[in-house]
C-alpha positions, 0 to 999 in steps of 0.5 A, a space after each residue: 914777365 917784362 923788365 922796364 926802365 933803369 932796373 931792366 938796364 941794370 939787369 941786362 948789363 949783369 947778364 952780359 948783353 946790355 943795350 949799351 954794349 950792343 948799341 956800341 956794336 950796332 945791334 938793336 934789341 927789343 924789350 926783355 921777357 922771361 923765357 924757359 923751355 917749359 914755357 915754350 912748350 906751353 906756348 906751342 900747345 896753346 898755339 896748336 889749339 888756335 887757327 893757323 896764322 901764316 907768319 906775316 912778311 912785310 913788303 912782299 912786293 919788295 921781297 919778290 924783287 930780291 931774286 937769287 942774284 940780288 940775294 947773293 949780293 947781300 952780305 951780313 957784316 962780320 963785325 955786326 955778328 952777335 957775340 963778335 967780341 964774346 962771350 961766346 966762342 962762336 959768333 952768330 950771323 944772320 941771313 937776309 929775307 928774299 924771294 925764296 925766303 919770305 917768312 921772317 924768323 924772329 931772332 932773340 938773344 937769351 941769357 939768365 932766363 931773359 930774352 930780347 929780340 934782335 931787331 932787323 936793320 939794313 945797316 947789319 948788311 952790306 948791299 948795293 945802293 940800288 938793292 931792293 932790300 933797302 926798301 924794307 922797314 926796320 924790324 922786317 926780320 931775318 930769314 935764318 942764322 948761322 954759327 961761325 967757326 970759333 973766334 979762337 980758330 977751329 983747325 981746318 982740314 990742313 990743320 990751319 986755323 979757320 977764319 971765323 969771319 969766312 967759315 961757319 959750321 951750322 946754318 938754319 935757313 928756310 922752313 925748318 931746314 938746317 944743316 951742319 958741316 961734317 968732319 971733312 969740312 963740307 956741307 951737303 945734305 940737310 935735316 928738318 925739324 919735322 916732315 908733314 905729309 911728304 909724298 902723300 898722293 893727291 896732297 901737297 906736302 906741308 912745310 912748317 916753319 921755325 918762326 921764333 928762335 932763341 940763341 942762348 949766350 954761352 959762357 966763356 970757354 963753353 964747348 956747346 951752344 944751345 938754341 930754342 925754336 918755335 915751330 908752326 904750320 897749318 897742321 902742327 906746332 912744336 917746341 925744340 931745343 938744340 944743344 950743338 957741339 963743334 968737334 970732329 964734326 958736329 953733334 946735335 942733341 935735340 929735344 922736341 914736343 909736338 902738338 897737332 892742329 890737324 890730322 896728318 897722314 905721314 908724320 916724319 920725325 927727325 927727317 933727313 933730306 938729301 940728293 941722289 941722282 946716280 951712282 955706280 949702280 945705274 946711270 942713263 947713257 951719257 946723261 952727264 960726264 961725271 961717274 957719280 953724282 950724289 950727296 948720299 948713296 944709301 940708308 943705314 939702319 940699326 934696328 931695335 933687335 940689333 940688325 945692321 942693314 944698308 939700303 942703296 938709294 934709287 932714282 926711280 921713274 916715279 915717286 916711291 915710299 919704302 917702310 922698314 917696320 921696327 920698334 925702338 930703333 937704335 938709329 938710322 941715317 943717310 950715308 955717303 960711303 963712297 969717298 973716292 975722288 975719282 968717282 966724282 971728278 968735278 971739284 964740288 967735293 961730293 966725296 967730302 959730303 957728310 953722312 948724317 946719323 940719327 941716334 935715338 934716345 928714350 922710348 920711340 915705340 913702334 913705327 917705321 923708318 920710311 924712305 921717300 925717293 923722288 925722280 930727278 934729272 939733275 943735282 939741283 933737286 933734293 929728292 931723298 927723304 928718310 924719317 921715323 914715322 910713329 905707328 898709329 894715326 896722327 890725329 888732331 889734338 895728339 902730342 908727341 915728345 922725342 929726344 935724339 942726337 944728330 951726328 954729322 960725320 964722315 961715317 956712322 958714329 957706332 961702326 960695326 965689325 961686320 962687312 959693310 955694303 960698299 957698292 951695288 952693281 947691276 948688269 945683264 944676267 947669265 954667264 960671260 961668253 954665252 947668249 944672255 937670257 932676256 929678263 934676267 939681271 945680274 947683281 954684284 954686291 961688294 962688302 968690306 969689313 973686319 969680319 970678312 978678314 977672318 975667313 980662313 983661306 980657301 973658305 967661301 962665305 954663304 950667300 943668303 938671299 930672299 926676294 918678294 918675288 922672282 927666282 935666283 940663280 948663279 949664286 956665289 961669293 968670291 973675294 974681290 981681286 984687289 988685294 984689299 983684306 976683307 973685300 968680298 962680293 956676292 953675285 947672283 942673277 934674278 929672273 922676274 916678270 912684270 914691272 912691279 918693284 922687287 924687294 930683296 935682302 942679302 947677307 953673307 955668313 959662315 955657319 951660324 956666324 953672320 959676316 955682313 950687314 944686310 943689303 936691302 934693295 928695291 929693284 925696279 924692273 925695266 
């Protein structure tokens, strides 16, 4: 339903974003239309029933010339930010289109059930006089958006108020990718609206896009923001609602409705994307001067039966996919557990990268948390994907509905008292001072946690092991000699033949009492 003429102007003025007010600020708006989330779901369902149409970009020849360097010289003017003067505590700025972000995202401001498109204009941006961006027409669209820190000053790591014009806390940019700052004030890994056929042999991965976004005007003093998005790709259409809180870190409450246009072999719900090059577990000789390089170092799981588990990440020689079958999982996430500055030493703050936890809500049914690991030889490539894959075939015409929370924090939002995996170390098997046997690998798994602090003096926990193949030997547990309470390690040798992966499990217990989370690992023999 459209509003028109004088009645439209009066209604929009009452809603708090009148054309006059925004014209004084410099933003240009389109015509008003009614909006509800239910209507967006209907739109997505109807869209999925139609042939896919790629979002049209204007002047592709111009966008190709806005390369990395040219794009970096284009800056959104803070004074042009949506809600720069309120009523929202968090102004919104926008990303410019370019060679690597050519598909336009239609941005809308929403209030009182009425939405108006924010029309692109080059005057919103600072750019060199010879920038190719000046050749784009008005209305070309934006690449994405971000919420700036609060205008009242969110406290930074040192307790000082952050300048909202220079600091942001959540950003949506590229396909359906988005990311948020963690409680240690550093960006790192990303999330996505949906993953479609990642690492499916002989088939290119599909990257559906958030094509339209609606930014709901928060009330003065609001403690959250709400964003709606329409997703579209060759195989799927969907409607999303994000309710995002800026606090200790960032929490996002997400609701999505998905409708398949075509069959999908691997449908990834709540996908997380990160980078793992190497850690203390394995590093090629002199491949880099730094001790470790990774945004995340492991996949944490909290199963539907209550088991807590941790799977250290690998940088394999070939793409691998691991599935952890479950029903109604309580949560999973990609963690950055190693926070020691001396383990990185490079000044880009890997020790401050956020951990990202998916808290499931409602009935997720049967399926598997799947982990995709892709070979990389540098830190510039995201090579890790973790996601929930529902059980059963994902066929054209099927629909899905999911609700979940994303927690961007330093650690898991629901900590366990069990000893947690803090390091995995590999070496040659056998006993020191003797000839080391060939084909034998030694594993040292370090656990740390309150449950291990309660072990009586002189008592050693039992190491419980299993593997898909191979034999174990030289098994024992000992306290790590660093005077840190509750810091223990399990040590064992594995003898295995052949080069096929070995799936292993390990935990420690005392009698019938489980003391640690379960260590899961995929060992790739040389």
